[in-house]
Residue frames as a rotation matrix with the C-alpha (Angstrom) as fourth column:
UNK 1
0.805 0.481 0.347 -10.27
0.568 -0.458 -0.684 -5.73
-0.169 0.748 -0.642 -38.50
UNK 2
-0.272 -0.958 0.093 -7.29
0.923 -0.232 0.307 -4.22
-0.272 0.170 0.947 -40.31
UNK 3
0.577 0.391 -0.717 -7.20
0.261 -0.920 -0.291 -0.47
-0.774 -0.020 -0.633 -40.67
UNK 4
0.439 -0.385 0.812 -6.19
0.874 -0.025 -0.485 1.04
0.207 0.922 0.326 -43.96
UNK 5
0.375 -0.416 -0.829 -3.48
0.386 -0.743 0.547 3.51
-0.843 -0.525 -0.118 -43.01
UNK 6
0.665 -0.085 0.742 -3.27
0.712 -0.226 -0.665 5.57
0.224 0.970 -0.089 -46.19
UNK 7
-0.446 -0.887 0.123 -0.53
0.821 -0.459 -0.339 8.16
0.357 -0.051 0.933 -46.56
UNK 8
-0.258 0.418 0.871 -3.13
-0.110 -0.908 0.404 10.91
0.960 0.008 0.280 -45.99
UNK 9
0.798 0.576 -0.177 -4.36
0.062 0.214 0.975 9.28
0.599 -0.789 0.135 -42.78
UNK 10
0.291 -0.786 -0.546 -0.80
0.949 0.309 0.061 8.87
0.120 -0.536 0.836 -41.55
UNK 11
-0.579 -0.490 0.652 -0.06
0.482 -0.850 -0.211 12.52
0.657 0.192 0.728 -42.33
UNK 12
0.200 0.754 0.626 -3.19
-0.285 -0.566 0.773 13.62
0.938 -0.333 0.102 -40.45
UNK 13
0.805 0.044 -0.592 -2.27
0.472 0.557 0.683 11.36
0.360 -0.829 0.428 -37.52
UNK 14
-0.150 -0.969 -0.198 1.22
0.959 -0.094 -0.269 12.85
0.242 -0.230 0.943 -37.35
UNK 15
-0.508 0.012 0.861 -0.12
0.093 -0.993 0.069 16.42
0.856 0.115 0.503 -37.46
UNK 16
0.548 0.792 0.268 -2.71
-0.254 -0.148 0.956 15.80
0.797 -0.592 0.120 -34.74
UNK 17
0.604 -0.424 -0.675 -0.11
0.749 0.592 0.298 14.00
0.273 -0.685 0.675 -32.63
UNK 18
-0.466 -0.852 0.240 2.28
0.748 -0.524 -0.408 16.95
0.473 -0.011 0.881 -32.93
UNK 19
-0.211 0.488 0.847 -0.52
-0.230 -0.867 0.442 19.30
0.950 -0.102 0.295 -31.80
UNK 20
-0.950 -0.191 0.247 -0.96
-0.282 0.190 -0.940 17.26
0.132 -0.963 -0.234 -28.64
UNK 21
-0.010 0.996 -0.083 -4.49
-0.900 0.027 0.436 16.10
0.436 0.079 0.896 -29.43
UNK 22
-0.181 -0.020 0.983 -5.50
-0.735 0.667 -0.122 13.16
-0.654 -0.745 -0.135 -27.18
UNK 23
-0.959 -0.282 -0.009 -5.40
-0.226 0.747 0.625 9.71
-0.170 0.602 -0.780 -28.78
UNK 24
-0.395 0.889 0.231 -9.13
0.611 0.443 -0.656 9.22
-0.686 -0.118 -0.718 -28.25
UNK 25
0.379 0.518 -0.766 -9.88
-0.156 -0.781 -0.605 12.42
-0.912 0.349 -0.215 -30.19
UNK 26
-0.484 -0.609 -0.629 -7.42
-0.770 -0.046 0.637 11.53
-0.417 0.792 -0.446 -32.96
UNK 27
-0.918 0.168 0.359 -9.14
0.242 0.955 0.173 8.17
-0.314 0.246 -0.917 -33.32
UNK 28
0.028 0.990 -0.141 -12.56
0.475 -0.137 -0.869 9.84
-0.880 -0.043 -0.474 -33.43
UNK 29
0.242 0.016 -0.970 -11.41
-0.575 -0.803 -0.157 12.20
-0.782 0.596 -0.184 -36.19
UNK 30
-0.613 -0.567 -0.550 -9.85
-0.780 0.328 0.532 9.38
-0.121 0.756 -0.644 -38.21
UNK 31
0.396 0.871 -0.291 -12.67
-0.878 0.452 0.159 6.92
0.270 0.193 0.943 -37.59
UNK 32
-0.021 -0.465 -0.885 -10.48
0.019 0.885 -0.466 4.40
1.000 -0.026 -0.010 -35.74
UNK 33
0.810 0.304 -0.502 -10.09
0.454 0.217 0.864 3.28
0.371 -0.928 0.038 -32.14
UNK 34
0.781 -0.546 0.303 -7.80
-0.623 -0.645 0.442 4.86
-0.046 -0.534 -0.844 -29.60
UNK 35
0.429 -0.626 0.652 -5.78
-0.057 0.701 0.711 1.63
-0.902 -0.342 0.265 -29.52
UNK 36
0.625 -0.190 0.757 -5.34
0.774 0.276 -0.570 1.75
-0.101 0.942 0.319 -33.29
UNK 37
0.846 -0.310 0.434 -3.91
-0.163 -0.925 -0.342 5.26
0.508 0.218 -0.833 -32.94
UNK 38
0.623 -0.625 0.470 -1.57
-0.627 -0.040 0.778 4.20
-0.467 -0.779 -0.418 -30.11
UNK 39
0.482 -0.415 0.771 -0.34
0.408 0.886 0.222 1.21
-0.776 0.207 0.596 -32.12
UNK 40
0.696 -0.194 0.691 0.32
0.660 -0.207 -0.722 3.28
0.284 0.959 -0.016 -35.25
UNK 41
0.831 -0.414 0.372 2.08
-0.487 -0.865 0.123 5.99
0.271 -0.283 -0.920 -33.23
UNK 42
0.516 -0.635 0.574 4.30
-0.343 0.461 0.819 3.31
-0.785 -0.619 0.020 -31.74
UNK 43
0.468 -0.306 0.829 5.06
0.712 0.686 -0.149 1.72
-0.523 0.661 0.539 -35.13
UNK 44
0.776 -0.156 0.611 5.86
0.375 -0.666 -0.645 5.11
0.508 0.730 -0.458 -36.64
UNK 45
-0.098 -0.856 -0.507 8.22
0.969 0.034 -0.244 5.87
0.227 -0.516 0.826 -33.77
UNK 46
0.280 0.262 0.923 6.61
0.156 -0.962 0.226 9.21
0.947 0.081 -0.310 -32.99
UNK 47
-0.713 -0.632 0.303 7.90
-0.161 -0.273 -0.948 10.96
0.682 -0.725 0.092 -29.85
UNK 48
-0.298 0.568 -0.767 6.32
0.869 0.495 0.029 9.93
0.396 -0.658 -0.641 -26.58
UNK 49
-0.180 0.324 0.929 4.13
-0.209 -0.935 0.286 12.41
0.961 -0.143 0.236 -24.74
UNK 50
-0.913 -0.074 0.400 3.43
-0.400 -0.024 -0.916 12.97
0.077 -0.997 -0.008 -21.08
UNK 51
-0.647 0.715 -0.265 0.60
0.692 0.696 0.192 10.80
0.322 -0.059 -0.945 -19.80
UNK 52
-0.276 0.613 0.740 -2.59
-0.179 -0.789 0.587 12.84
0.944 0.030 0.328 -19.38
UNK 53
0.598 0.474 -0.646 -3.15
0.491 0.421 0.763 11.02
0.633 -0.774 0.019 -16.11
UNK 54
0.053 -0.693 -0.719 0.03
0.984 -0.088 0.158 12.51
-0.173 -0.716 0.677 -14.60
UNK 55
-0.705 -0.423 0.569 -0.09
0.592 -0.793 0.143 15.84
0.391 0.438 0.810 -16.42
UNK 56
0.004 0.808 0.589 -3.45
0.015 -0.589 0.808 17.04
1.000 0.005 -0.015 -15.14
UNK 57
-0.938 -0.294 0.183 -3.29
-0.165 -0.088 -0.982 18.28
0.305 -0.952 0.034 -11.56
UNK 58
-0.010 0.952 -0.306 -6.16
0.170 0.303 0.938 16.84
0.985 -0.043 -0.165 -9.60
UNK 59
0.295 0.207 0.933 -7.53
-0.842 -0.405 0.356 17.41
0.451 -0.891 0.055 -6.17
UNK 60
-0.786 -0.618 -0.019 -5.92
-0.526 0.685 -0.505 15.04
0.325 -0.387 -0.863 -3.68
UNK 61
0.018 0.783 -0.621 -8.04
-0.002 0.622 0.783 12.06
1.000 -0.013 0.013 -2.76
UNK 62
-0.368 -0.026 0.930 -9.28
-0.898 -0.251 -0.362 12.10
0.243 -0.968 0.069 0.76
UNK 63
-0.786 0.050 -0.616 -9.53
0.094 0.995 -0.039 8.70
0.611 -0.089 -0.786 2.33
UNK 64
0.272 0.918 0.288 -12.85
-0.449 -0.144 0.882 8.00
0.851 -0.370 0.373 3.93
UNK 65
-0.713 -0.530 0.459 -12.26
-0.623 0.180 -0.761 7.45
0.321 -0.829 -0.459 7.59
UNK 66
-0.006 0.670 -0.742 -13.83
0.128 0.737 0.664 4.37
0.992 -0.091 -0.090 9.02
UNK 67
0.628 0.219 0.747 -14.97
-0.683 -0.306 0.663 4.40
0.374 -0.927 -0.043 12.59
UNK 68
-0.470 -0.868 0.161 -12.43
-0.825 0.366 -0.431 2.82
0.315 -0.336 -0.888 14.85
UNK 69
0.570 0.581 -0.581 -13.12
-0.346 0.811 0.472 -0.82
0.745 -0.068 0.663 15.40
UNK 70
-0.173 -0.590 0.788 -12.13
-0.983 0.050 -0.179 -2.15
0.066 -0.806 -0.589 18.77
UNK 71
0.247 0.139 -0.959 -11.39
-0.223 0.971 0.083 -5.82
0.943 0.194 0.271 19.05
UNK 72
0.839 0.063 0.541 -11.53
-0.544 0.050 0.837 -7.24
0.025 -0.997 0.076 22.54
UNK 73
0.284 -0.807 -0.518 -8.11
-0.001 0.540 -0.842 -8.47
0.959 0.240 0.152 23.59
UNK 74
0.595 -0.223 -0.772 -6.09
0.798 0.280 0.534 -9.28
0.097 -0.934 0.345 26.64
UNK 75
0.372 -0.452 0.811 -4.92
-0.008 -0.875 -0.484 -5.77
0.928 0.173 -0.329 27.46
UNK 76
0.233 -0.404 -0.885 -2.38
0.951 0.286 0.121 -5.67
0.204 -0.869 0.451 30.22
UNK 77
0.921 0.146 0.363 -2.37
0.105 -0.986 0.129 -2.22
0.376 -0.081 -0.923 31.83
UNK 78
-0.053 -0.982 0.179 0.98
-0.034 -0.177 -0.984 -0.67
0.998 -0.058 -0.024 32.76
UNK 79
0.792 0.277 -0.544 1.92
0.474 0.282 0.834 -1.44
0.384 -0.919 0.092 36.31
UNK 80
0.767 -0.506 0.394 4.13
-0.622 -0.738 0.263 0.25
0.157 -0.446 -0.881 38.85
UNK 81
0.497 -0.578 0.648 6.11
-0.309 0.580 0.754 -2.98
-0.811 -0.574 0.110 39.36
UNK 82
0.979 -0.194 0.064 7.52
0.124 0.315 -0.941 -3.09
0.163 0.929 0.332 35.81
UNK 83
0.535 -0.841 -0.081 11.28
0.420 0.181 0.889 -3.67
-0.733 -0.510 0.450 35.62
UNK 84
0.479 -0.520 -0.707 14.21
-0.762 -0.646 -0.041 -1.97
-0.435 0.558 -0.706 33.91
UNK 85
0.703 -0.230 -0.673 16.26
-0.446 0.593 -0.670 -3.91
0.554 0.771 0.314 31.37
UNK 86
-0.337 -0.941 0.032 19.15
-0.599 0.188 -0.778 -4.42
0.726 -0.282 -0.627 33.78
UNK 87
-0.483 0.237 0.843 16.76
-0.786 0.306 -0.537 -6.05
-0.385 -0.922 0.039 36.29
UNK 88
0.548 0.718 -0.428 15.21
-0.836 0.482 -0.262 -8.40
0.018 0.502 0.865 33.70
UNK 89
-0.505 -0.686 0.524 16.16
-0.670 0.694 0.264 -12.07
-0.544 -0.218 -0.810 34.16
UNK 90
-0.790 0.237 -0.566 15.31
-0.302 0.653 0.695 -15.29
0.534 0.719 -0.444 32.33
UNK 91
-0.614 0.653 -0.444 11.83
0.769 0.621 -0.150 -16.50
0.178 -0.433 -0.883 33.13
UNK 92
-0.341 0.495 -0.799 10.49
0.292 -0.752 -0.591 -12.93
-0.893 -0.435 0.112 33.22
UNK 93
0.534 0.643 0.549 8.16
0.762 -0.085 -0.642 -11.42
-0.366 0.761 -0.535 30.62
UNK 94
-0.549 -0.836 -0.014 10.14
0.689 -0.462 0.558 -9.35
-0.473 0.297 0.829 28.09
UNK 95
0.260 0.720 0.644 7.16
0.937 -0.349 0.012 -7.26
0.233 0.600 -0.765 26.93
UNK 96
-0.768 -0.637 -0.066 8.40
0.636 -0.749 -0.185 -3.66
0.069 -0.184 0.980 26.56
UNK 97
0.538 0.840 -0.067 6.42
0.843 -0.535 0.057 -0.59
0.012 -0.087 -0.996 27.60
UNK 98
0.518 -0.332 -0.788 7.62
0.075 -0.901 0.428 2.89
-0.852 -0.281 -0.442 26.70
UNK 99
0.915 -0.212 -0.344 9.86
-0.401 -0.369 -0.839 4.39
0.051 0.905 -0.422 24.06
UNK 100
0.698 -0.716 -0.020 12.98
0.715 0.699 -0.025 2.36
0.032 0.003 0.999 23.15
UNK 101
-0.168 -0.889 0.426 16.14
0.706 -0.411 -0.577 4.22
0.688 0.204 0.696 24.14
UNK 102
0.121 0.250 0.961 14.38
-0.375 -0.885 0.277 6.38
0.919 -0.394 -0.013 26.71
UNK 103
-0.827 -0.436 0.355 14.81
-0.445 0.120 -0.888 6.28
0.344 -0.892 -0.293 30.48
UNK 104
-0.177 0.874 0.453 11.13
-0.931 0.001 -0.364 5.32
-0.319 -0.486 0.814 30.82
UNK 105
0.013 0.170 -0.985 11.49
-0.658 0.743 0.120 1.99
0.753 0.647 0.122 28.98
UNK 106
-0.340 -0.026 0.940 10.32
-0.839 0.461 -0.291 -0.82
-0.425 -0.887 -0.179 31.27
UNK 107
-0.645 0.120 -0.755 9.44
-0.379 0.808 0.452 -4.49
0.664 0.577 -0.475 30.86
UNK 108
0.382 0.922 -0.065 6.51
-0.445 0.245 0.862 -6.48
0.810 -0.300 0.504 32.22
UNK 109
-0.521 -0.740 0.425 8.63
-0.733 0.133 -0.667 -8.75
0.438 -0.659 -0.612 34.42
UNK 110
0.390 0.703 0.594 5.80
-0.872 0.489 -0.006 -11.18
-0.294 -0.516 0.804 35.28
UNK 111
-0.289 -0.489 0.823 6.62
-0.200 0.872 0.448 -14.91
-0.936 -0.035 -0.349 35.06
UNK 112
-0.342 0.104 -0.934 6.82
-0.934 -0.149 0.325 -15.91
-0.105 0.983 0.148 31.40
UNK 113
0.789 0.600 0.131 5.07
-0.547 0.783 -0.295 -18.87
-0.279 0.161 0.947 29.80
UNK 114
0.146 -0.782 0.605 7.44
-0.039 0.607 0.794 -21.81
-0.989 -0.139 0.058 29.45
UNK 115
-0.221 -0.384 0.897 9.29
0.839 0.394 0.375 -21.61
-0.497 0.835 0.235 26.13
UNK 116
0.429 0.418 0.801 8.00
0.750 -0.658 -0.058 -18.09
0.503 0.626 -0.596 25.40
UNK 117
-0.653 -0.746 0.133 9.47
0.568 -0.598 -0.566 -14.67
0.502 -0.294 0.814 26.19
UNK 118
-0.565 0.529 0.633 6.15
-0.497 -0.831 0.251 -13.27
0.658 -0.173 0.733 27.46
UNK 119
-0.813 0.434 0.388 3.61
-0.262 0.323 -0.909 -13.83
-0.520 -0.841 -0.149 30.23
UNK 120
-0.502 0.681 0.533 0.21
0.750 0.650 -0.125 -15.36
-0.431 0.337 -0.837 29.38
UNK 121
0.434 0.724 -0.535 -1.45
0.377 -0.686 -0.623 -11.97
-0.818 0.069 -0.571 28.88
UNK 122
0.083 -0.488 -0.869 1.24
-0.667 -0.675 0.315 -10.70
-0.740 0.553 -0.382 26.52
UNK 123
-0.848 -0.297 0.438 1.40
0.062 0.766 0.640 -14.04
-0.526 0.570 -0.631 24.66
UNK 124
0.007 0.947 0.320 -2.29
0.756 0.205 -0.622 -13.56
-0.655 0.246 -0.715 23.87
UNK 125
0.671 0.192 -0.717 -1.42
-0.168 -0.901 -0.399 -10.23
-0.722 0.388 -0.572 22.24
UNK 126
-0.151 -0.891 -0.427 1.80
-0.730 -0.191 0.656 -11.33
-0.667 0.411 -0.622 20.54
UNK 127
-0.954 -0.231 0.191 0.77
-0.085 0.819 0.568 -14.67
-0.288 0.526 -0.801 19.07
UNK 128
0.022 0.982 -0.188 -2.38
-0.515 -0.150 -0.844 -14.08
-0.857 0.115 0.502 17.06
UNK 129
-0.416 -0.117 0.902 -3.24
0.540 0.766 0.349 -16.68
-0.731 0.632 -0.255 14.42
UNK 130
-0.799 0.163 -0.579 -3.89
-0.521 -0.670 0.529 -15.26
-0.302 0.724 0.620 10.97
UNK 131
0.235 0.971 0.040 -7.18
-0.763 0.210 -0.611 -16.10
-0.601 0.114 0.791 9.26
UNK 132
0.206 -0.228 -0.952 -5.24
-0.807 0.510 -0.297 -18.35
0.553 0.829 -0.079 6.86
UNK 133
-0.783 -0.613 -0.104 -4.02
-0.423 0.648 -0.633 -20.47
0.456 -0.452 -0.767 9.78
UNK 134
-0.482 0.679 0.554 -7.47
-0.637 0.163 -0.754 -20.91
-0.602 -0.716 0.354 11.29
UNK 135
-0.975 0.218 0.039 -9.41
0.196 0.771 0.606 -23.95
0.102 0.599 -0.794 10.16
UNK 136
-0.464 0.883 0.073 -13.03
-0.839 -0.465 0.284 -23.39
0.284 0.070 0.956 9.22
UNK 137
-0.811 0.204 0.548 -15.28
-0.202 0.782 -0.590 -25.72
-0.549 -0.590 -0.593 11.17
């Protein structure tokens, strides 16, 4: 449906636009849709205005906290026999424990699975198949 943009309608549109009236209200006053107003404003080359979405300060959204979901896994507790980096050799589990760069950084040190850098327990944590990789039976 084509809209008849008479000179009077265009003049009214330009005046309402300059006043900062929202496009929905301009359309209501002129008997056209908001999109018709936006299109005509664009074709006329009228100056852009700040988006009302960004201009209106709103209360920050608060994310709803979900209860923590615990998934059973192979958790390997820290042990007293963990090794420092300088004591780590090939064939030992490279799973780090502690903060990188700190004196407390230690490695698991248990025998690693052949072809992997980790022991069986840490492989179970490190190599988790994504749901895309799993085949539905």
